[in-house]
C-alpha positions, 0 to 999 in steps of 0.5 A, a space after each residue: 420305319 423300324 429295322 429288323 434288328 429293332 423289332 428283334 430287340 423289342 421281341 427279346 425285351 417282351 419275351 424277357 418281361 414275360 419270363 420275369 412275370 412268369 417267375 414272379 407268378 410262380 414264386 407267388 404260387 409257390 409261397 402259397 404251398 402248405 404241403 411239405 411233400 409238394 415243397 420237397 418235390 420242388 426242391 428235388 426237381 430244382 436239385 436235379 435241374 442244377 445237377 443237369 446244368 452243371 453237367 451241360 458244360 462238360 463235353 466229350 473230347 474228340 479223338 484228336 483232342 484226346 491225343 493232343 492232350 496226351 502228347 502235351 501231358 507226356 511232354 510236361 512229364 518229360 520236362 518236369 512240368 508236373 506236381 506229385 500228388 503229395 505236393 497237391 495234398 500238402 497245398 490244399 490241407 
């Protein structure tokens, strides 16, 4: 008898296969497009989605996290564990 975890793995594999099939079908249909306007619309949509994905990893700090970071920064500064902006600029020229 199949265990629940085996059924779950099978469902995931089927879902991934369906996703892959959908991607291939989408690409095939995209390649048939002749309208530059439609292609531009897809490009813009992908760019917006990429920017959204890039921002998703950013999270807001809690008050406690912010205070800890400020304390650590102040401590770093007092213990000369910092770099001047000119040092950073020189490093990345």
